[in-house]
C-alpha positions as CSV (number, residue, x, y, z in Angstrom):
1,M,79.1,91.8,107.9
2,P,82.4,90.9,106.2
3,E,85.6,91.4,108.3
4,T,88.9,92.9,107.3
5,W,92.0,90.9,107.8
6,L,95.7,91.8,107.5
7,Y,97.5,89.1,105.6
8,D,101.1,90.4,105.2
9,A,103.1,93.6,105.6
10,V,106.5,94.6,104.2
11,R,108.6,97.8,103.9
12,T,111.8,98.9,102.4
13,P,114.6,100.0,104.6
14,F,114.2,103.6,105.6
15,G,117.0,105.8,104.2
16,R,118.3,109.1,105.6
17,I,117.5,112.2,103.5
18,G,120.2,112.4,100.9
19,G,121.3,108.8,101.7
20,D,121.3,105.5,99.8
21,L,117.7,105.7,98.7
22,A,117.9,109.3,97.5
23,G,118.7,108.2,94.0
24,R,115.4,106.3,93.8
25,R,112.3,107.9,92.5
26,P,109.3,107.5,94.8
27,D,107.2,105.8,92.2
28,D,110.1,103.3,91.6
29,L,110.3,102.6,95.4
30,A,106.6,102.0,95.6
31,A,106.6,99.7,92.5
32,H,109.5,97.7,93.9
33,L,107.6,97.1,97.1
34,V,104.3,96.3,95.3
35,S,106.2,93.7,93.3
36,A,107.8,92.2,96.5
37,L,104.5,92.0,98.3
38,I,102.8,90.2,95.4
39,E,105.7,87.8,95.0
40,R,105.2,86.8,98.7
41,A,101.7,85.6,97.9
42,P,102.0,81.9,96.8
43,T,99.0,81.8,94.6
44,L,99.5,85.1,92.7
45,G,102.7,84.1,90.9
46,G,103.8,87.7,90.0
47,P,102.5,91.2,89.3
48,A,101.2,90.2,85.9
49,D,99.0,87.6,87.5
50,A,97.6,90.0,90.1
51,G,94.3,90.8,88.4
52,V,92.4,89.5,91.4
53,V,93.4,92.6,93.4
54,D,90.4,94.9,93.6
55,E,92.4,98.1,94.1
56,V,95.8,99.6,95.0
57,V,95.5,102.3,97.7
58,L,98.7,104.1,98.6
59,G,99.5,107.1,100.8
60,N,101.8,110.0,99.9
61,A,102.2,113.4,101.6
62,N,103.8,115.2,98.7
63,G,102.4,114.4,95.2
64,A,104.0,117.5,93.7
65,G,106.9,115.8,92.0
66,E,107.8,112.4,90.6
67,E,104.9,110.8,92.4
68,N,102.9,112.2,89.4
69,R,99.9,113.0,91.6
70,N,98.6,109.4,91.8
71,V,101.6,107.3,92.8
72,A,99.3,104.3,93.5
73,R,98.4,104.0,89.9
74,M,101.9,104.7,88.8
75,A,103.4,102.1,91.1
76,A,100.9,99.4,89.9
77,L,101.7,100.1,86.3
78,L,105.4,100.2,86.8
79,A,105.3,97.0,88.8
80,G,103.6,95.2,85.9
81,M,100.2,94.7,87.4
82,P,97.3,94.3,84.9
83,V,96.1,97.6,83.6
84,S,92.6,96.6,84.9
85,V,93.6,97.1,88.5
86,P,92.7,100.6,89.6
87,G,94.8,102.7,92.0
88,T,94.2,105.7,94.2
89,T,96.4,107.9,96.3
90,V,95.5,109.2,99.8
91,N,97.0,112.3,101.3
92,R,96.6,112.8,105.1
93,L,100.2,114.0,105.5
94,C,102.0,111.7,108.1
95,G,98.9,109.5,108.4
96,S,98.5,108.9,104.7
97,S,99.3,105.2,104.5
98,L,97.3,104.3,107.7
99,D,94.4,106.3,106.1
100,A,94.9,104.2,103.0
101,A,94.5,101.0,105.0
102,M,91.5,102.4,106.9
103,Q,89.8,103.4,103.6
104,A,90.5,100.1,102.0
105,S,89.2,98.2,105.1
106,R,85.9,100.1,104.8
107,Q,85.5,98.8,101.3
108,I,86.1,95.3,102.5
109,D,83.7,95.7,105.4
110,L,81.0,96.8,103.0
111,G,81.6,93.8,100.8
112,E,82.8,95.9,97.9
113,A,86.2,94.3,97.8
114,D,88.0,91.0,98.8
115,L,91.6,91.9,98.3
116,M,93.3,95.4,98.6
117,L,96.9,96.3,98.3
118,V,97.6,99.2,100.6
119,G,100.6,101.2,101.8
120,G,102.5,104.4,101.1
121,V,105.8,105.9,99.9
122,E,107.8,109.1,100.4
123,S,111.1,110.4,99.1
124,M,111.8,113.4,101.2
125,S,115.2,113.6,99.4
126,R,113.5,114.2,96.1
127,A,110.7,116.4,97.1
128,P,110.7,119.3,94.6
129,W,110.7,123.1,95.1
130,V,107.5,124.7,93.8
131,L,107.1,128.2,92.3
132,P,103.7,129.7,92.6
133,K,102.1,131.3,89.5
134,T,102.0,135.1,89.5
135,E,98.8,137.0,90.1
136,K,99.4,139.1,87.0
137,P,101.4,138.6,83.8
138,Y,105.0,139.8,83.3
139,P,105.9,140.6,86.9
140,A,109.0,142.7,87.3
141,G,110.1,141.4,90.7
142,D,111.7,138.2,91.9
143,A,109.9,135.0,92.6
144,Q,110.6,132.6,95.5
145,L,110.8,128.9,95.4
146,S,109.2,126.9,98.3
147,S,110.4,123.5,99.5
148,T,107.8,120.7,99.6
149,T,109.9,118.5,101.8
150,L,108.2,119.1,105.1
151,G,105.7,121.5,106.8
152,W,103.7,124.5,105.8
153,R,104.2,126.2,102.4
154,L,102.3,128.8,100.4
155,V,100.4,129.6,103.6
156,N,97.0,131.2,103.2
157,P,97.3,134.6,105.0
158,R,93.8,134.1,106.5
159,M,95.2,131.2,108.6
160,P,95.7,132.3,112.3
161,A,99.4,132.6,113.0
162,E,99.3,130.3,116.0
163,W,98.1,127.5,113.8
164,T,100.9,127.8,111.2
165,V,104.0,127.6,113.5
166,S,106.7,125.1,112.5
167,L,106.4,121.5,113.7
168,G,109.3,122.1,116.0
169,E,107.8,125.2,117.6
170,A,104.5,123.3,118.0
171,T,106.4,120.6,119.8
172,E,108.0,123.1,122.1
173,Q,104.5,124.4,123.0
174,L,103.3,120.8,123.6
175,R,106.1,119.9,125.9
176,E,105.4,123.2,127.9
177,K,101.8,122.1,128.1
178,H,102.7,118.7,129.6
179,G,105.8,119.6,131.6
180,I,108.2,117.4,129.5
181,T,111.8,118.1,130.1
182,R,114.8,117.9,127.8
183,Q,116.2,115.0,129.8
184,D,112.8,113.1,129.4
185,Q,113.0,113.6,125.6
186,D,116.6,112.6,125.3
187,A,116.0,109.4,127.4
188,F,113.1,108.5,125.2
189,A,115.2,109.0,122.0
190,A,118.1,107.0,123.4
191,R,115.6,104.2,124.2
192,S,114.3,104.2,120.6
193,H,117.8,103.7,119.2
194,R,118.6,101.0,121.7
195,L,115.4,99.0,121.0
196,A,115.6,99.5,117.3
197,A,119.2,98.2,117.2
198,A,118.3,95.3,119.4
199,A,115.3,94.4,117.2
200,W,117.5,94.3,114.1
201,E,120.1,92.2,115.9
202,Q,117.4,89.7,117.1
203,G,116.1,89.4,113.5
204,R,112.7,90.9,114.3
205,Y,112.7,93.0,111.1
206,D,114.0,90.3,108.8
207,E,110.6,89.2,107.5
208,Q,109.3,92.8,107.3
209,V,112.0,94.5,105.4
210,V,112.6,94.0,101.7
211,A,116.0,95.0,100.4
212,V,116.3,97.6,97.6
213,P,118.8,96.7,94.9
214,G,121.7,99.1,94.4
215,R,121.5,101.5,91.5
216,R,124.3,99.7,89.7
217,S,124.8,95.9,89.4
218,K,128.0,96.1,91.4
219,D,126.4,98.0,94.3
220,A,125.3,96.2,97.4
221,P,121.6,96.0,98.2
222,I,120.2,98.5,100.7
223,A,119.0,96.2,103.4
224,A,118.8,98.0,106.7
225,D,117.5,101.2,108.2
226,Q,120.1,104.0,107.9
227,S,119.3,106.3,110.9
228,I,119.8,103.9,113.8
229,R,122.7,104.8,116.1
230,P,123.2,102.0,118.6
231,E,125.7,104.1,120.6
232,T,123.2,106.9,121.3
233,S,123.0,107.8,124.9
234,V,121.3,110.5,127.0
235,E,124.8,112.0,127.5
236,T,125.6,112.3,123.8
237,L,122.1,113.7,123.0
238,A,122.5,116.3,125.8
239,E,125.4,117.8,123.8
240,L,123.2,118.7,120.8
241,S,122.0,122.3,120.3
242,T,118.3,123.0,120.1
243,V,116.9,123.7,116.6
244,F,114.0,125.9,117.4
245,R,113.9,128.9,119.7
246,R,117.6,129.2,119.4
247,E,117.8,132.1,121.8
248,D,115.7,130.5,124.4
249,P,117.8,128.7,127.1
250,Q,114.6,126.7,128.0
251,A,114.2,125.2,124.5
252,T,114.4,121.5,124.3
253,V,113.8,120.1,120.8
254,T,117.0,119.0,119.0
255,A,117.8,116.9,115.9
256,G,118.4,114.0,118.3
257,N,115.0,113.9,119.9
258,A,113.1,114.5,116.6
259,S,112.6,112.0,113.9
260,P,114.9,112.2,110.9
261,M,113.6,113.1,107.4
262,S,113.7,109.9,105.4
263,D,112.9,108.0,102.2
264,G,111.0,104.7,102.1
265,A,107.9,102.7,101.3
266,A,105.6,100.3,103.1
267,A,102.8,98.0,101.9
268,A,100.3,95.4,103.1
269,W,97.6,93.0,102.0
270,L,94.1,93.6,103.4
271,G,91.3,91.4,102.6
272,S,88.1,89.5,103.5
273,A,88.1,85.9,104.7
274,R,88.1,84.9,101.0
275,A,91.4,86.6,100.4
276,A,93.1,83.7,102.2
277,E,92.4,81.6,99.1
278,L,93.4,84.4,96.7
279,L,96.8,84.9,98.4
280,G,97.5,81.4,99.5
281,R,98.3,82.5,103.0
282,D,96.5,82.8,106.4
283,P,95.7,86.2,108.0
284,V,97.8,87.5,110.8
285,A,95.5,90.1,112.4
286,R,92.0,91.5,112.1
287,I,91.0,95.2,112.1
288,V,88.5,95.7,114.8
289,G,88.5,99.5,115.3
290,R,89.4,102.7,113.5
291,G,89.5,106.2,114.7
292,A,90.2,109.7,113.3
293,A,90.4,112.8,115.5
294,A,91.4,116.5,115.3
295,V,92.7,119.0,117.7
296,E,94.1,122.6,117.6
297,P,96.7,122.5,114.8
298,Q,99.6,123.6,117.0
299,F,98.9,120.6,119.3
300,F,99.0,118.1,116.5
301,G,101.3,115.9,118.5
302,E,98.7,114.7,121.0
303,A,96.0,114.0,118.4
304,P,96.7,110.2,118.7
305,V,95.1,110.3,122.1
306,P,91.5,111.1,121.0
307,A,92.0,109.0,117.8
308,A,93.0,105.9,119.8
309,E,90.1,106.5,122.3
310,I,87.7,106.5,119.3
311,A,89.2,103.3,117.8
312,L,89.1,101.5,121.1
313,R,85.6,102.5,121.9
314,R,84.4,101.3,118.4
315,A,86.2,98.0,119.1
316,G,84.5,97.6,122.5
317,L,87.8,97.8,124.3
318,S,89.7,100.0,126.8
319,W,93.3,100.7,127.4
320,S,93.5,97.9,130.0
321,D,92.9,95.5,127.1
322,V,95.8,96.7,125.0
323,G,99.1,94.7,125.1
324,A,101.1,96.5,122.3
325,V,101.2,100.0,120.9
326,E,103.0,101.3,117.8
327,L,103.1,105.1,117.9
328,N,104.9,107.0,115.2
329,E,107.6,109.0,117.0
330,A,107.5,112.3,115.2
331,F,109.2,113.9,118.2
332,A,110.1,112.5,121.6
333,A,108.1,115.2,123.4
334,Q,105.0,114.3,121.3
335,S,105.4,110.6,122.0
336,L,105.8,111.2,125.8
337,A,102.7,113.4,125.8
338,C,100.6,110.6,124.3
339,T,102.1,107.8,126.4
340,R,101.5,109.6,129.7
341,Q,97.9,110.3,128.8
342,W,97.4,106.6,127.9
343,L,99.0,105.5,131.2
344,A,96.5,107.7,133.0
345,A,93.7,106.1,131.0
346,G,94.7,102.5,131.9
347,L,97.6,101.4,129.7
348,A,99.5,98.9,131.8
349,D,103.1,99.7,131.1
350,P,105.0,102.4,129.0
351,E,107.2,99.6,127.7
352,L,104.3,98.4,125.6
353,V,104.9,101.4,123.4
354,N,107.3,100.8,120.5
355,A,109.1,97.9,122.0
356,W,111.1,97.4,118.8
357,G,112.1,101.1,118.5
358,G,110.3,103.8,116.7
359,A,110.7,106.6,114.1
360,L,113.3,108.5,116.1
361,A,115.6,105.7,115.2
362,L,114.0,104.0,112.2
363,G,113.1,107.1,110.3
364,H,109.9,108.8,109.2
365,P,109.2,108.9,105.4
366,L,105.9,110.7,105.8
367,G,103.6,108.7,103.4
368,A,105.0,105.3,104.5
369,S,105.0,105.5,108.2
370,G,101.4,104.6,108.8
371,A,101.7,101.2,107.0
372,R,105.0,100.7,108.8
373,V,103.5,101.1,112.3
374,L,100.6,98.8,111.2
375,G,102.9,96.1,110.0
376,T,105.2,96.3,113.0
377,L,102.3,96.1,115.4
378,A,100.9,93.0,113.7
379,A,104.4,91.4,113.9
380,R,104.8,92.3,117.5
381,M,101.4,90.9,118.4
382,R,102.1,87.6,116.8
383,E,105.6,87.2,118.4
384,E,104.5,88.4,121.8
385,R,101.1,86.6,121.6
386,V,99.2,89.8,122.4
387,R,95.4,89.8,121.8
388,H,94.9,93.5,121.1
389,G,97.1,96.3,119.9
390,V,96.9,99.9,118.7
391,A,98.7,101.5,115.7
392,T,98.5,105.3,115.7
393,L,100.1,108.5,114.3
394,C,100.0,112.2,114.9
395,I,99.5,114.4,111.7
396,G,100.4,117.9,111.0
397,V,97.7,120.6,111.2
398,G,96.2,118.9,114.2
399,Q,94.9,115.4,113.3
400,G,95.5,111.8,114.5
401,L,94.6,108.3,113.2
402,A,94.4,105.0,115.0
403,V,93.7,101.4,114.2
404,V,93.0,98.6,116.6
405,L,94.2,95.1,115.7
406,E,93.2,91.7,117.1
407,N,95.4,88.7,117.0
408,P,93.3,85.6,116.3
409,D,96.0,83.2,117.6
410,A,96.6,84.9,121.0
411,G,96.0,82.8,124.0
């Protein structure tokens, strides 16, 4: 059977909502990164010469605005790729771009493709409001706009109320289930900022992050993540007010221990062994396991636990074999709930999780985060000479995805 290899992974800086990337359309962000990834492949020359790409598969959680429903096809065309290269867009909310990689890898494993460009994009700044159509013509009353930025909207009244709580309320319920304190969460968030700042200072993201040009020729390029606060401490985070359950003195979730809404894109090359010739570069990791799982919607935050178990089992591995984990940090409480269960299952050390910081500091542009954790995991495994690692995310409405990578050059 053919095998799927990861050859390269890049991303834009992640911008704060309303920040420096807010002026960029999501299809333009994706096109910029598609072009950058192609230009890093020595034998391709440029987007116009990329006809050997079998397909572009991108993730996106919105699709209701400037993404034009199929942002993968839009990005490929805007980047100047040949019109013969097809494109499809995957939507599994926060897991969209990891799902894009998983779906593309199955095509490669089946021998249907040799080279796939995968990734994802999200502009939470530019997510539109939507206005539902009326049930009857000429209504006399007012109509209400719904934001498509994050979370539930236009909820089906048949859905049980306990499933449709906000993401923050769901996280409060999860931390109650696992006995996670406010101090635990703030300490984890402070760690994320500290490690992310250190990783940037040490140049660990230099090869992964592609600058986005300023909107005007005189503007400086946008070259670094915008949400990292190196000065963050448990003490400063303790001063923040809770966002959900405002009247409950036991509430714990704040803006400081939740991931910021963000804009950004991420992309990667996946391919068969033959793709090394097509790209002119050697692979950096092999996909050896994939897993998808579902739980009760309000406990979405711990869905990476069964997803990772499935992926490891399919790879013939256990947690004791894992030397690096990249978990998307939607919330500190959610990350801690997963990490504690993995430690109980045999993970050697909690410091193996997000050693270069995570989404609490870097940001979480929904459709891009899956490809971001996959690319960061591969880079960590190469630098740390780790044999096996897990990339995983929780997903709203109670799902989780996970991919297991193998480093062929590990000792």
